[in-house]
ZATORZA-720694 format. One record per residue (C-alpha): y, z, x; residue in one letter; residue number from 0. Coordinates in nm, 2 decimals, padded with zeros to 4 digits, m for minus. Last residue first. Layout:
! ZATORZA-720694
@y:Y; z:Z; x:X; code:a; pos:NUM
...
***
This chain:
! ZATORZA-720694
@y:00.40; z:m00.03; x:m00.49; code:a; pos:361
@y:00.71; z:00.07; x:m00.31; code:a; pos:360
@y:00.91; z:m00.24; x:m00.46; code:e; pos:359
@y:00.83; z:m00.16; x:m00.81; code:t; pos:358
@y:00.94; z:00.19; x:m00.77; code:v; pos:357
@y:01.24; z:00.08; x:m00.62; code:q; pos:356
@y:01.32; z:m00.16; x:m00.90; code:t; pos:355
@y:01.26; z:00.09; x:m01.16; code:s; pos:354
@y:01.51; z:00.31; x:m01.01; code:s; pos:353
@y:01.78; z:00.05; x:m00.95; code:n; pos:352
@y:01.71; z:m00.04; x:m01.33; code:e; pos:351
@y:01.77; z:00.32; x:m01.47; code:e; pos:350
@y:02.07; z:00.34; x:m01.23; code:a; pos:349
@y:02.22; z:00.04; x:m01.38; code:i; pos:348
@y:02.19; z:00.18; x:m01.74; code:a; pos:347
@y:02.32; z:00.53; x:m01.62; code:r; pos:346
@y:02.65; z:00.33; x:m01.48; code:e; pos:345
@y:02.70; z:00.15; x:m01.81; code:i; pos:344
@y:02.66; z:00.47; x:m02.04; code:m; pos:343
@y:02.89; z:00.63; x:m01.77; code:m; pos:342
@y:03.16; z:00.32; x:m01.82; code:r; pos:341
@y:03.15; z:00.38; x:m02.17; code:s; pos:340
@y:03.21; z:00.74; x:m02.15; code:r; pos:339
@y:03.53; z:00.67; x:m01.95; code:v; pos:338
@y:03.66; z:00.41; x:m02.19; code:g; pos:337
@y:03.60; z:00.65; x:m02.53; code:g; pos:336
@y:03.77; z:00.93; x:m02.33; code:a; pos:335
@y:04.05; z:00.77; x:m02.20; code:d; pos:334
@y:04.29; z:00.85; x:m02.51; code:i; pos:333
@y:04.24; z:01.23; x:m02.36; code:n; pos:332
@y:04.40; z:01.15; x:m02.03; code:l; pos:331
@y:04.29; z:01.06; x:m01.71; code:k; pos:330
@y:04.52; z:00.96; x:m01.41; code:l; pos:329
@y:04.42; z:00.70; x:m01.14; code:l; pos:328
@y:04.37; z:00.80; x:m00.75; code:r; pos:327
@y:04.48; z:00.54; x:m00.56; code:r; pos:326
@y:04.24; z:00.42; x:m00.26; code:d; pos:325
@y:04.19; z:00.07; x:m00.38; code:p; pos:324
@y:04.57; z:00.00; x:m00.37; code:y; pos:323
@y:04.64; z:m00.41; x:m00.34; code:l; pos:322
@y:04.32; z:m00.43; x:m00.54; code:l; pos:321
@y:04.40; z:m00.23; x:m00.81; code:l; pos:320
@y:04.75; z:m00.36; x:m00.85; code:n; pos:319
@y:04.59; z:m00.73; x:m00.86; code:n; pos:318
@y:04.34; z:m00.58; x:m01.13; code:q; pos:317
@y:04.65; z:m00.46; x:m01.32; code:q; pos:316
@y:04.79; z:m00.77; x:m01.32; code:q; pos:315
@y:04.50; z:m00.93; x:m01.46; code:e; pos:314
@y:04.46; z:m00.69; x:m01.74; code:l; pos:313
@y:04.83; z:m00.71; x:m01.85; code:m; pos:312
@y:04.82; z:m01.11; x:m01.87; code:d; pos:311
@y:04.49; z:m01.10; x:m02.05; code:l; pos:310
@y:04.60; z:m00.86; x:m02.29; code:d; pos:309
@y:04.88; z:m01.05; x:m02.39; code:e; pos:308
@y:04.65; z:m01.36; x:m02.45; code:s; pos:307
@y:04.44; z:m01.12; x:m02.63; code:f; pos:306
@y:04.75; z:m01.13; x:m02.91; code:i; pos:305
@y:04.81; z:m01.48; x:m02.91; code:k; pos:304
@y:04.44; z:m01.57; x:m02.98; code:g; pos:303
@y:04.42; z:m01.31; x:m03.27; code:q; pos:302
@y:04.74; z:m01.52; x:m03.40; code:g; pos:301
@y:04.57; z:m01.85; x:m03.36; code:e; pos:300
@y:04.21; z:m01.71; x:m03.47; code:r; pos:299
@y:04.44; z:m01.59; x:m03.79; code:i; pos:298
@y:04.58; z:m01.88; x:m03.90; code:t; pos:297
@y:04.25; z:m02.08; x:m03.80; code:d; pos:296
@y:04.04; z:m01.87; x:m04.03; code:t; pos:295
@y:04.32; z:m01.85; x:m04.30; code:l; pos:294
@y:04.28; z:m02.24; x:m04.33; code:a; pos:293
@y:03.93; z:m02.20; x:m04.37; code:p; pos:292
@y:03.98; z:m01.98; x:m04.66; code:d; pos:291
@y:03.63; z:m01.95; x:m04.85; code:d; pos:290
@y:03.60; z:m01.60; x:m04.66; code:v; pos:289
@y:03.94; z:m01.50; x:m04.82; code:g; pos:288
@y:03.85; z:m01.12; x:m04.74; code:f; pos:287
@y:03.56; z:m00.96; x:m04.54; code:r; pos:286
@y:03.67; z:m01.05; x:m04.20; code:r; pos:285
@y:03.48; z:m01.12; x:m03.87; code:a; pos:284
@y:03.71; z:m01.17; x:m03.56; code:m; pos:283
@y:03.69; z:m01.34; x:m03.25; code:g; pos:282
@y:03.68; z:m01.32; x:m02.86; code:w; pos:281
@y:03.46; z:m01.42; x:m02.60; code:f; pos:280
@y:03.59; z:m01.29; x:m02.29; code:y; pos:279
@y:03.44; z:m01.45; x:m01.99; code:h; pos:278
@y:03.46; z:m01.21; x:m01.68; code:h; pos:277
@y:03.67; z:m01.17; x:m01.33; code:s; pos:276
@y:03.71; z:m00.95; x:m01.03; code:t; pos:275
@y:03.34; z:m00.84; x:m00.91; code:e; pos:274
@y:03.22; z:m01.17; x:m01.03; code:t; pos:273
@y:03.11; z:m01.33; x:m01.40; code:e; pos:272
@y:03.10; z:m01.04; x:m01.62; code:p; pos:271
@y:03.05; z:m01.11; x:m01.99; code:t; pos:270
@y:03.27; z:m00.93; x:m02.23; code:i; pos:269
@y:03.17; z:m00.98; x:m02.58; code:f; pos:268
@y:03.45; z:m00.86; x:m02.81; code:d; pos:267
@y:03.43; z:m00.90; x:m03.22; code:v; pos:266
@y:03.70; z:m00.75; x:m03.40; code:v; pos:265
@y:03.57; z:m00.66; x:m03.73; code:i; pos:264
@y:03.71; z:m00.69; x:m04.06; code:s; pos:263
@y:03.88; z:m00.55; x:m04.35; code:a; pos:262
@y:04.18; z:m00.63; x:m04.58; code:a; pos:261
@y:04.14; z:m00.38; x:m04.87; code:k; pos:260
@y:04.21; z:m00.32; x:m05.23; code:m; pos:259
@y:03.95; z:m00.56; x:m05.36; code:a; pos:258
@y:03.68; z:m00.45; x:m05.10; code:d; pos:257
@y:03.71; z:m00.12; x:m05.29; code:d; pos:256
@y:03.82; z:00.17; x:m05.05; code:a; pos:255
@y:03.62; z:00.34; x:m04.81; code:e; pos:254
@y:03.81; z:00.29; x:m04.48; code:y; pos:253
@y:04.13; z:00.39; x:m04.67; code:g; pos:252
@y:04.04; z:00.54; x:m05.01; code:g; pos:251
@y:04.27; z:00.35; x:m05.24; code:q; pos:250
@y:04.58; z:00.58; x:m05.18; code:g; pos:249
@y:04.79; z:00.37; x:m04.96; code:e; pos:248
@y:04.65; z:00.01; x:m05.01; code:l; pos:247
@y:04.41; z:m00.08; x:m04.77; code:a; pos:246
@y:04.41; z:m00.18; x:m04.40; code:v; pos:245
@y:04.17; z:m00.30; x:m04.15; code:g; pos:244
@y:04.00; z:m00.24; x:m03.84; code:v; pos:243
@y:03.60; z:m00.20; x:m03.74; code:e; pos:242
@y:03.62; z:m00.30; x:m03.36; code:i; pos:241
@y:03.30; z:m00.41; x:m03.21; code:m; pos:240
@y:03.29; z:m00.37; x:m02.81; code:v; pos:239
@y:02.98; z:m00.54; x:m02.63; code:h; pos:238
@y:02.93; z:m00.45; x:m02.24; code:s; pos:237
@y:02.57; z:m00.41; x:m02.17; code:p; pos:236
@y:02.54; z:m00.23; x:m02.38; code:l; pos:235
@y:02.70; z:m00.07; x:m02.67; code:s; pos:234
@y:03.09; z:00.00; x:m02.74; code:f; pos:233
@y:03.18; z:00.09; x:m03.10; code:r; pos:232
@y:03.59; z:00.07; x:m03.16; code:c; pos:231
@y:03.68; z:00.21; x:m03.51; code:i; pos:230
@y:04.04; z:00.19; x:m03.59; code:q; pos:229
@y:04.18; z:00.25; x:m03.95; code:w; pos:228
@y:04.50; z:00.20; x:m04.17; code:r; pos:227
@y:04.61; z:00.34; x:m04.49; code:d; pos:226
@y:04.87; z:00.11; x:m04.65; code:v; pos:225
@y:05.24; z:00.16; x:m04.79; code:l; pos:224
@y:05.36; z:m00.14; x:m05.00; code:q; pos:223
@y:05.56; z:m00.49; x:m04.88; code:d; pos:222
@y:05.24; z:m00.68; x:m04.80; code:d; pos:221
@y:05.08; z:m00.74; x:m05.17; code:p; pos:220
@y:04.76; z:m00.81; x:m05.19; code:l; pos:219
@y:04.56; z:m01.13; x:m05.22; code:g; pos:218
@y:04.32; z:m01.08; x:m04.94; code:a; pos:217
@y:04.52; z:m01.34; x:m04.73; code:g; pos:216
@y:04.85; z:m01.20; x:m04.82; code:r; pos:215
@y:04.70; z:m00.84; x:m04.70; code:l; pos:214
@y:04.59; z:m01.02; x:m04.38; code:a; pos:213
@y:04.93; z:m01.16; x:m04.28; code:l; pos:212
@y:05.08; z:m00.79; x:m04.36; code:q; pos:211
@y:04.82; z:m00.71; x:m04.11; code:w; pos:210
@y:04.96; z:m00.93; x:m03.79; code:f; pos:209
@y:05.31; z:m00.83; x:m03.90; code:p; pos:208
@y:05.26; z:m00.45; x:m03.89; code:p; pos:207
@y:05.14; z:m00.30; x:m04.20; code:a; pos:206
@y:05.40; z:00.01; x:m04.34; code:m; pos:205
@y:05.22; z:00.36; x:m04.30; code:v; pos:204
@y:05.10; z:00.61; x:m04.55; code:k; pos:203
@y:04.80; z:00.69; x:m04.38; code:e; pos:202
@y:04.66; z:00.62; x:m04.00; code:m; pos:201
@y:04.32; z:00.68; x:m03.87; code:t; pos:200
@y:04.16; z:00.70; x:m03.56; code:r; pos:199
@y:03.81; z:00.61; x:m03.41; code:s; pos:198
@y:03.64; z:00.60; x:m03.05; code:t; pos:197
@y:03.24; z:00.53; x:m03.08; code:i; pos:196
@y:03.02; z:00.52; x:m02.79; code:i; pos:195
@y:02.68; z:00.34; x:m02.83; code:e; pos:194
@y:02.32; z:00.34; x:m02.81; code:d; pos:193
@y:02.23; z:00.74; x:m02.80; code:p; pos:192
@y:02.58; z:00.83; x:m03.00; code:e; pos:191
@y:02.83; z:00.98; x:m02.80; code:a; pos:190
@y:03.18; z:01.08; x:m02.95; code:r; pos:189
@y:03.57; z:01.01; x:m02.95; code:t; pos:188
@y:03.83; z:01.11; x:m03.18; code:k; pos:187
@y:04.16; z:00.99; x:m03.14; code:v; pos:186
@y:04.48; z:01.15; x:m03.30; code:p; pos:185
@y:04.75; z:00.95; x:m03.49; code:a; pos:184
@y:05.09; z:00.95; x:m03.35; code:e; pos:183
@y:05.08; z:00.68; x:m03.10; code:d; pos:182
@y:04.91; z:00.44; x:m03.34; code:i; pos:181
@y:05.17; z:00.52; x:m03.59; code:e; pos:180
@y:05.42; z:00.42; x:m03.32; code:k; pos:179
@y:05.27; z:00.03; x:m03.46; code:q; pos:178
@y:05.18; z:m00.24; x:m03.28; code:g; pos:177
@y:04.96; z:m00.51; x:m03.46; code:i; pos:176
@y:05.20; z:m00.84; x:m03.39; code:s; pos:175
@y:05.53; z:m00.78; x:m03.25; code:s; pos:174
@y:05.45; z:m00.44; x:m03.04; code:a; pos:173
@y:05.12; z:m00.60; x:m02.91; code:h; pos:172
@y:05.13; z:m00.45; x:m02.53; code:v; pos:171
@y:05.34; z:m00.15; x:m02.64; code:y; pos:170
@y:05.17; z:m00.01; x:m02.94; code:t; pos:169
@y:04.89; z:m00.20; x:m02.89; code:e; pos:168
@y:04.85; z:00.01; x:m02.57; code:h; pos:167
@y:04.69; z:00.33; x:m02.78; code:t; pos:166
@y:04.39; z:00.09; x:m02.86; code:l; pos:165
@y:04.18; z:00.26; x:m02.62; code:d; pos:164
@y:03.80; z:00.16; x:m02.63; code:m; pos:163
@y:03.95; z:m00.21; x:m02.62; code:l; pos:162
@y:04.14; z:m00.18; x:m02.30; code:n; pos:161
@y:03.87; z:00.05; x:m02.12; code:d; pos:160
@y:03.62; z:m00.23; x:m02.19; code:v; pos:159
@y:03.83; z:m00.50; x:m02.04; code:m; pos:158
@y:03.89; z:m00.29; x:m01.76; code:l; pos:157
@y:03.49; z:m00.28; x:m01.73; code:r; pos:156
@y:03.51; z:m00.65; x:m01.69; code:y; pos:155
@y:03.68; z:m00.67; x:m01.37; code:d; pos:154
@y:03.98; z:m00.87; x:m01.35; code:c; pos:153
@y:04.05; z:m01.25; x:m01.37; code:k; pos:152
@y:04.01; z:m01.34; x:m01.74; code:i; pos:151
@y:03.83; z:m01.64; x:m01.87; code:h; pos:150
@y:03.92; z:m01.66; x:m02.22; code:y; pos:149
@y:03.68; z:m01.79; x:m02.51; code:l; pos:148
@y:03.76; z:m01.85; x:m02.89; code:g; pos:147
@y:03.70; z:m01.67; x:m03.23; code:g; pos:146
@y:03.64; z:m01.77; x:m03.59; code:g; pos:145
@y:03.42; z:m01.57; x:m03.86; code:y; pos:144
@y:03.41; z:m01.50; x:m04.21; code:a; pos:143
@y:03.18; z:m01.28; x:m04.39; code:w; pos:142
@y:03.03; z:m01.21; x:m04.76; code:e; pos:141
@y:02.77; z:m01.53; x:m04.67; code:e; pos:140
@y:02.60; z:m01.30; x:m04.45; code:s; pos:139
@y:02.42; z:m01.38; x:m04.10; code:e; pos:138
@y:02.69; z:m01.34; x:m03.86; code:a; pos:137
@y:02.83; z:m01.03; x:m04.03; code:w; pos:136
@y:02.48; z:m00.86; x:m03.98; code:h; pos:135
@y:02.49; z:m00.87; x:m03.62; code:l; pos:134
@y:02.17; z:m00.75; x:m03.49; code:h; pos:133
@y:02.19; z:m00.71; x:m03.08; code:h; pos:132
@y:01.93; z:m00.87; x:m02.84; code:l; pos:131
@y:01.67; z:m00.61; x:m02.75; code:k; pos:130
@y:01.40; z:m00.72; x:m02.95; code:e; pos:129
@y:01.43; z:m01.08; x:m02.75; code:p; pos:128
@y:01.28; z:m00.86; x:m02.47; code:d; pos:127
@y:01.30; z:m01.03; x:m02.13; code:v; pos:126
@y:01.12; z:m00.79; x:m01.88; code:q; pos:125
@y:00.95; z:m01.04; x:m01.66; code:e; pos:124
@y:01.24; z:m01.23; x:m01.64; code:q; pos:123
@y:01.41; z:m00.95; x:m01.42; code:d; pos:122
@y:01.77; z:m00.99; x:m01.46; code:g; pos:121
@y:02.01; z:m01.27; x:m01.61; code:p; pos:120
@y:01.93; z:m01.28; x:m01.99; code:w; pos:119
@y:02.13; z:m01.54; x:m02.16; code:v; pos:118
@y:02.27; z:m01.57; x:m02.49; code:w; pos:117
@y:02.40; z:m01.89; x:m02.67; code:i; pos:116
@y:02.63; z:m01.80; x:m02.99; code:f; pos:115
@y:02.66; z:m01.90; x:m03.35; code:g; pos:114
@y:02.46; z:m01.58; x:m03.46; code:y; pos:113
@y:02.14; z:m01.70; x:m03.25; code:r; pos:112
@y:02.05; z:m01.94; x:m02.95; code:e; pos:111
@y:01.82; z:m01.72; x:m02.73; code:i; pos:110
@y:01.78; z:m01.78; x:m02.35; code:t; pos:109
@y:01.57; z:m01.69; x:m02.08; code:a; pos:108
@y:01.68; z:m01.80; x:m01.72; code:f; pos:107
@y:01.52; z:m02.01; x:m01.43; code:s; pos:106
@y:01.54; z:m02.00; x:m01.10; code:k; pos:105
@y:01.45; z:m02.25; x:m00.84; code:i; pos:104
@y:01.10; z:m02.43; x:m00.83; code:p; pos:103
@y:00.93; z:m02.50; x:m00.51; code:p; pos:102
@y:00.89; z:m02.86; x:m00.45; code:f; pos:101
@y:00.58; z:m03.00; x:m00.51; code:g; pos:100
@y:00.69; z:m03.23; x:m00.78; code:k; pos:99
@y:00.93; z:m03.43; x:m00.57; code:v; pos:98
@y:00.76; z:m03.75; x:m00.45; code:k; pos:97
@y:01.04; z:m04.01; x:m00.40; code:q; pos:96
@y:01.13; z:m04.35; x:m00.52; code:g; pos:95
@y:01.37; z:m04.27; x:m00.80; code:p; pos:94
@y:01.35; z:m03.89; x:m00.83; code:m; pos:93
@y:01.09; z:m03.68; x:m01.07; code:d; pos:92
@y:01.01; z:m03.34; x:m01.24; code:i; pos:91
@y:01.15; z:m03.05; x:m01.00; code:a; pos:90
@y:01.07; z:m02.71; x:m01.13; code:h; pos:89
@y:01.32; z:m02.52; x:m01.26; code:g; pos:88
@y:01.17; z:m02.44; x:m01.61; code:s; pos:87
@y:01.41; z:m02.63; x:m01.81; code:c; pos:86
@y:01.29; z:m02.95; x:m01.62; code:g; pos:85
@y:01.51; z:m03.11; x:m01.31; code:m; pos:84
@y:01.55; z:m03.47; x:m01.23; code:v; pos:83
@y:01.68; z:m03.58; x:m00.88; code:l; pos:82
@y:01.93; z:m03.83; x:m00.94; code:g; pos:81
@y:02.10; z:m03.82; x:m00.59; code:h; pos:80
@y:02.43; z:m03.65; x:m00.66; code:y; pos:79
@y:02.48; z:m03.63; x:m01.04; code:g; pos:78
@y:02.13; z:m03.42; x:m01.06; code:c; pos:77
@y:01.94; z:m03.52; x:m01.38; code:v; pos:76
@y:01.89; z:m03.25; x:m01.65; code:l; pos:75
@y:01.57; z:m03.30; x:m01.88; code:n; pos:74
@y:01.56; z:m03.33; x:m02.23; code:g; pos:73
@y:01.54; z:m03.74; x:m02.20; code:d; pos:72
@y:01.83; z:m03.73; x:m02.02; code:r; pos:71
@y:02.10; z:m03.49; x:m01.97; code:v; pos:70
@y:02.39; z:m03.54; x:m01.71; code:f; pos:69
@y:02.50; z:m03.44; x:m01.36; code:g; pos:68
@y:02.78; z:m03.21; x:m01.25; code:l; pos:67
@y:02.58; z:m02.91; x:m01.37; code:s; pos:66
@y:02.35; z:m02.93; x:m01.14; code:l; pos:65
@y:02.56; z:m02.85; x:m00.86; code:p; pos:64
@y:02.50; z:m02.98; x:m00.53; code:a; pos:63
@y:02.25; z:m02.79; x:m00.28; code:g; pos:62
@y:02.10; z:m03.11; x:m00.11; code:r; pos:61
@y:01.73; z:m03.13; x:m00.27; code:h; pos:60
@y:01.71; z:m02.79; x:m00.43; code:p; pos:59
@y:02.00; z:m02.87; x:m00.66; code:c; pos:58
@y:02.18; z:m02.56; x:m00.74; code:f; pos:57
@y:02.34; z:m02.45; x:m01.07; code:d; pos:56
@y:02.02; z:m02.21; x:m01.14; code:e; pos:55
@y:01.85; z:m02.27; x:m01.47; code:i; pos:54
@y:01.95; z:m02.20; x:m01.83; code:a; pos:53
@y:01.77; z:m02.38; x:m02.11; code:a; pos:52
@y:01.88; z:m02.42; x:m02.47; code:v; pos:51
@y:01.59; z:m02.56; x:m02.68; code:k; pos:50
@y:01.66; z:m02.89; x:m02.90; code:g; pos:49
@y:01.32; z:m03.03; x:m02.89; code:g; pos:48
@y:01.36; z:m03.11; x:m02.52; code:e; pos:47
@y:01.59; z:m02.95; x:m02.32; code:a; pos:46
@y:01.96; z:m02.89; x:m02.46; code:r; pos:45
@y:02.18; z:m02.78; x:m02.14; code:f; pos:44
@y:02.30; z:m02.44; x:m01.94; code:f; pos:43
@y:02.38; z:m02.43; x:m01.57; code:v; pos:42
@y:02.37; z:m02.09; x:m01.40; code:m; pos:41
@y:02.58; z:m01.98; x:m01.09; code:r; pos:40
@y:02.46; z:m01.58; x:m01.09; code:e; pos:39
@y:02.68; z:m01.32; x:m01.00; code:g; pos:38
@y:02.66; z:m01.15; x:m01.33; code:c; pos:37
@y:02.71; z:m01.47; x:m01.54; code:i; pos:36
@y:02.86; z:m01.78; x:m01.36; code:m; pos:35
@y:02.88; z:m02.10; x:m01.55; code:r; pos:34
@y:02.80; z:m02.46; x:m01.55; code:g; pos:33
@y:02.77; z:m02.63; x:m01.88; code:l; pos:32
@y:02.52; z:m02.94; x:m01.93; code:p; pos:31
@y:02.64; z:m03.27; x:m02.15; code:k; pos:30
@y:02.57; z:m03.40; x:m02.49; code:g; pos:29
@y:02.70; z:m03.07; x:m02.67; code:e; pos:28
@y:02.67; z:m02.81; x:m02.42; code:i; pos:27
@y:03.04; z:m02.63; x:m02.47; code:e; pos:26
@y:02.97; z:m02.69; x:m02.89; code:d; pos:25
@y:02.69; z:m02.44; x:m02.89; code:p; pos:24
@y:02.90; z:m02.16; x:m02.77; code:t; pos:23
@y:02.87; z:m01.99; x:m02.41; code:c; pos:22
@y:02.67; z:m01.72; x:m02.20; code:a; pos:21
@y:02.70; z:m01.41; x:m02.45; code:v; pos:20
@y:02.51; z:m01.17; x:m02.26; code:y; pos:19
@y:02.10; z:m01.00; x:m02.33; code:w; pos:18
@y:02.02; z:m00.69; x:m02.11; code:a; pos:17
@y:01.81; z:m00.69; x:m01.78; code:n; pos:16
@y:02.11; z:m00.71; x:m01.56; code:r; pos:15
@y:02.32; z:m00.39; x:m01.59; code:p; pos:14
@y:02.66; z:m00.45; x:m01.42; code:w; pos:13
@y:02.86; z:m00.35; x:m01.14; code:l; pos:12
@y:02.56; z:m00.29; x:m00.90; code:a; pos:11
@y:02.68; z:m00.09; x:m00.60; code:a; pos:10
@y:02.33; z:00.04; x:m00.56; code:t; pos:9
@y:02.20; z:m00.28; x:m00.42; code:a; pos:8
@y:01.84; z:m00.19; x:m00.38; code:v; pos:7
@y:01.75; z:m00.12; x:m00.05; code:d; pos:6
@y:01.37; z:m00.21; x:m00.07; code:k; pos:5
@y:01.11; z:00.10; x:m00.05; code:v; pos:4
@y:00.85; z:00.06; x:00.23; code:k; pos:3
@y:00.56; z:00.24; x:00.11; code:t; pos:2
@y:00.34; z:m00.09; x:00.13; code:n; pos:1
@y:m00.01; z:00.02; x:00.00; code:m; pos:0
***
């Protein structure tokens, strides 16, 4: 028995044995897509039968990115010298050459569900479809969804911090969803076995501009007092679902009848790219005006502008942290959700490292 334990990278920044959103189906329509996820360069394409395949974005012939090639008959053709690669990472064919003996490159498990393509970047022997989160709103006709994608040059955990503490809305998003009552409302944080939850409620407030739009979209008056709620839910590996909404004052707030409120879920899938960048799949699933595609477009546009404000702040924050890596940051009670979310991430990474060490020692 080999008792030497391989030195596992203890500085890992993200869980690997998990499902991350890789792309949306339209991004691979008729062409391959190259994307780095959790430090792995991958290429996604539709293989035979319409299944989505993901392999290393590295041609075993000369190292060219396979994403610069094209799809033919469900296989990926390298755009440099024409090497044909299959969905399992094996070389299949090349004009005038014998290539089937080439060692395979990496392949990654994928699932296409809920309007997204998900990838498992870690140990392929541990792939578990049951670990994909169930998204009830994506399967119900009672919900409408619209969203987008931003590439953000900052550590993905900074985005988790941002979403688990919405106090910043008062300042970063003053013209859309921010209001002073957010600062004044106490924040509650609790840890469940599979998620971290932060919440705050605001009673008898005027709806800010974005929520005035939502009230009109729900067929409700936008000039009356409302009760507002924010419930942020973090779950591994790096997802944040935020239940948000406003109800006409005195109608029960979060528990109000659908006819008296505009309720939605802010959807945040945060997929790490490198130590200082990530892919941010954002959107809103809503329970009002579900048959109004124009409203979906309006909300998507408004939400996109809101998140672009986060983008600028987070990238500048990352630049500052890189310039001053030894500066100690203050922690306040409003940071509890982000701190506990990071602890959950760290525990998942530690468990993966421990499992890898045991395997290597065997």
